[in-house]
N, C-alpha and C positions, 0 to 999 in steps of 0.2 A: 591628592588629585581627586578632582571630583567623579560622584559616581555616575556612571553611563548611564542612561534610559536607554533599554532597549525593548521591543513590543515582547519580549520573553524571557522569562525570569529563568538563567539558567542554574542556580544555586541549589536551588530545590532537590533533593533528591528524589529521581522519579523510583516508585515503588511498583514492582511487575507481578501483577496476578498471574499466577503461575497455574495451569491447571491440576488437575488430581493428580495422585499418584498412581494411581490406577489407570486412568486413562494415559499417564506418561508412558504407562508400561505396555499397554495394549498398543498405542503408535508406533512404539519401537517394535514391537513383537512383528507387526504389518509390517513396519519397513524393511525388517531385516528378512520376513518371508519372500518378499519382493524381491530380495536383493541375491536371494538362495536361490530364485527359482528364473531368473531373468536370463541367466545363459541356457535354457530349454528354448529358448525362442529361436537359437543358432544351432540346435542341435549339440550344445557344449552340457558335460555334466553339471548335476548341483553342486552348489556352493554348500558342503556340508558346515563348514564353520558357521553361516549365515544363520542355517537352518537352527544350529544348535543354539546360537546366541537368541534367535527369535522365541524358541522353546524357554530358553532361561528368562526372558523378559516377560512371557507371558505367565509363566509358573509364580515368578515374584509379585507380577501386576494381582494375580488371582487369590494367590495365597497369604502374601504379605507385601504389600504395596508401600508400607512406611517403610522398606528398606530403599526405596526407590527416592526418595525425599532429596537425598544431597544430590542425586545426577539429577532430580527435576528442578529444584533450585540452581543446579550450575549450568544449566540449558535455559533456564527462563533469563537469567543474568546474562547469556551469550547472547540470547536473542534482543534484549536491550541494549547491550552495547553495539550490534550489527543496526539497530533501529537508526541510534543516533550517530552512527556514521555513513551508512547507505543513504539515509532519506535526503538529507541535504547534498550528499553528490547526486543522485537522482535528479533531484529538482535543480541544480544549477546546470547537470547537463541538459534538460529539457529546455531550460530557458536560451540556455546558450547557441545550442545546436538547432532549436525549433523558432521560438519567439524572437530571438534577436533576427535571424537570417529573414523572417517573414516582417518584421519590421522598417529593415534596411531594404526590402526589396520595394514594399508600399510606398516609404519616402522614395526610391529611386523612380517609381513611377508613378508619382504624385499623387496615389489612392490615399483617399480618406473616407474609407467605408462607415465610420461613427459620425460624421460630418461634426467635427470637432472645429475646424477653422471658420472664425468668423468672418461676420462681411456686413460693412455697412449698409449693402443695399438692398439685404433683405427686412421685411418687416416681420418677420416668426421663421423660426424653424420649423415649425410642425410638420409632418410630413403628411402630405393626404394620400388615402389609400384609393387606388382604384383597380377593380371596383370597390365600391364603398364596403365596408365589412359588415356584418350581421346589425339589425337596428337594435338600440338599446333598450327594446322593451322585452327583447329574446334573453337580455341576462337578469330579470329579476328573481328567478328561481333557478339559482345555480347546481343546487344538490338536490 
């Protein structure tokens, strides 16, 4: 079977450059602090388990960030996997739910905003600007 040539080579291994272990720990400490304190907005008690996790992540991040390396790598791999799955889905949804209906509507209404239809009657497809734009002399020193 001949090899199919696509615009992108999906055989290559995508290497993810994760953040630092210390930064990873601090971000998760902030996240769990927010999870712990969020119930206070509705006058509910603090989530103590989340606050304990926040303190644990912050302590490890400041004192021994290398301990967070396996979690950081797993988190990075999860992000790469989600990116490979979600990005094509969102792109397809945008195309089929936004671009395609607009194209069908334009065809239905016989609109040609880019003026791509050819015509034998016209000598040029140049669009004269009314009123005319600035004179060419004003564009000599653009920067």
